[in-house]
Phi, psi and omega in degrees: 000327181290325179289326179293317178301316178305309183303310181299323180300315182293315178300317185293318181292320177306311181297322183298310184294330178294334177287338188260147179266102198246145170259105193285333172305316196266342192067023176225169175293141181286138184286355184252130179244142179290154173295314169322311180291325172299317185293322187287344181284344183283134183232007174113354175230157184303141178226123171282124191270137172219180181287344174295299181284349174266007173064033181095358182271172176215352182220162169235156179238139175201180173250129183293137175237345175276158178237095191288338181282349167286339179083000181260058178201144177307136180309130174087355183274121177246129176244118175245155178222154170220167181242122181228133176050040181065012173259126172267121180234147175224165177210163179260138175239130172275109191236008183052216185306334186288344180299333184282351175283356190231154184227172179299138176095350173290128174264131188231149173240124186239129175280118183250013177295130186079356181280164184248128175265120183210173179246133177223122183060034185085349196258139175273138187213145162264113176257167181055049179271143188293146181299338181255019193277329190273120180247117171290122184262323182193163176250181169054029177281159180287138178260124174280139178235123186273125192269113184228155170270167183293319182303313178307309178296321177293313179302320183244046190294329173303322181288329189255357178301139183054041180231156175270122178232165177228136167264127197297303187202139175198176180236146178276138178235127007286169175298130182291154179239170175301129184099003172268125183245172188286343191300134174102202183253126179236142183273135182232131177229143176245010178099334176267350180174179171230147186224162176263133164258116202254127175235120173294154171301332182280349185296147177293349182248009190292340186264001178296151167291140184282154170269153182279318182224136189208158160258139187235134176247140187204152162286132175281105184243143164284136195215125178249095178298160182302318185270007182261157175262346188224140169293142181227152170310141176212172182248134176238089177300147182274330180197179187298325183290350180283337182251107180259107169304140184254127188266088180278121181256338189208134179208164171228111172262129193256003185309132175088348181289154182278320180125317185268005185307150180299313174218178182216120185275150179291141179266348172228125179218118176296149187301343182263014175236152168290150176295136186251148178242131178268134176219183184237152168289171182295339185271008181231146190245134178305150180215145173288129178195109181308147180056024181222172172249100199243161175206151167264148180252145168287176182269114169240127192291322190207181182301314187297316178299315184304313189290313180293330178280341187077033185268082181211167171247156185213149171203163187234141163251120175237122172291146181269137180057234186254023179291160175221139191215143181244130185261146185236323190204160174223129169231142185214144168267125174238137175253107186248108176287172184315307184269002183276168170310135179258350186238137176211166181213146174260145184225158179220148173234135177257008184230040182061032173096355184296311178229160179222145172247152178275141169256119183067217182235155185301143180243125178250133181266127189246011183201163173084023176296344182256359188268106190290348183271357182091162179225136176300121181277165178302141182295134177269117185282116181253347184291348168265359179271107184306326188286349185251020170251138179061063175279147181232175185294334184278357177238061180293148186241129175256128174258137174235144173246099177265137176226152182210170176095020174299162183233358182205144177255005194241325187214152178039046187248018188282124168247096198238150173270124187124185002275166166246122185260346184219165176298335178261002185257105179280136181281321182223130180221145173257130168246155188188177181236134172273109181282316183223121178295143170296125177244002181290000000 
């Protein structure tokens, strides 16, 4: 009986301690609470923070992601984020003029005892922070950037609010013309949704000419425009370096395509490149799917099986005449159905398809299988591949996209390129630099 009582007592003590936020090294409650836990405290009304409602804590720690010197941040606001259990969470701090003392990458420790947790214009904020509450711990720390689609960002806005995010590729709507600058609210689309990119008049890049297509790194901020009734998640780039204009030299816009076309010719072809043709390997079957280049894929257990089966998409890049071109990035929208291959990898050949080299490592998609418009995949960096720099006409490059890991050969096994939903939304793009113009 005593043994049973001891076991019950130990179990009860374990449950109690699991409910507490404990510093096991010290054997006491930690004085630092996570940003995620702070955000969970807000229930719709202003809350004055103290050691009681903070479970004994008095501070938060984080890495600064805002850049006051660039001017594209609400006045007096410092934005910090931290990572706990692989979850990145952020929050706005109102520091007044002291916000300008900190820069991106600074690690800070903030005493929040007596601060007020509230919502202002839709954004969660810590206000009334003491003037001596912020301690600089270190500089030049790595900042985690969450790579998301616009749809993911909007559906999970509370998770991404006040964190640094990246949209791989998108278009400004309408397409900018000469004299269109970033200042104000601009609509940006990546094909999964549309979002506002906001630039204050005080921003260092506000008078820069807008790019038509770009990848964007931004602070995801709740924002209430003057003409709006409700605050929505928006993108606030920190500086012009956060907006990377995409120099597209080759692209396929599939708007209006049926999907089962035998081949598809590039709709954007730089004058220094030969027209390129998108085609299928012998192991995949054409499929009807609007605004896409579509196929059903077999069940291949691994990469070796996919290569053996010829389960790939293919296109070739060939400089024209005496032109020389360096490649920098590849972007693609993929529609992956529930039973289709989940893992893919890009390969290239410099010897007319006799041998292929891998680019990076295989990528496995784990979500979005019901997204009929497809999902923008992580950008593939080509600039670090030496073979793909300074290409000339005598060394055309064959690209192949292999995929494997499907679970059915009869239903929901479409692995498609696309969709293109607008005349400016390309399903597949290659970026690069023209080193030497063709003069022939």
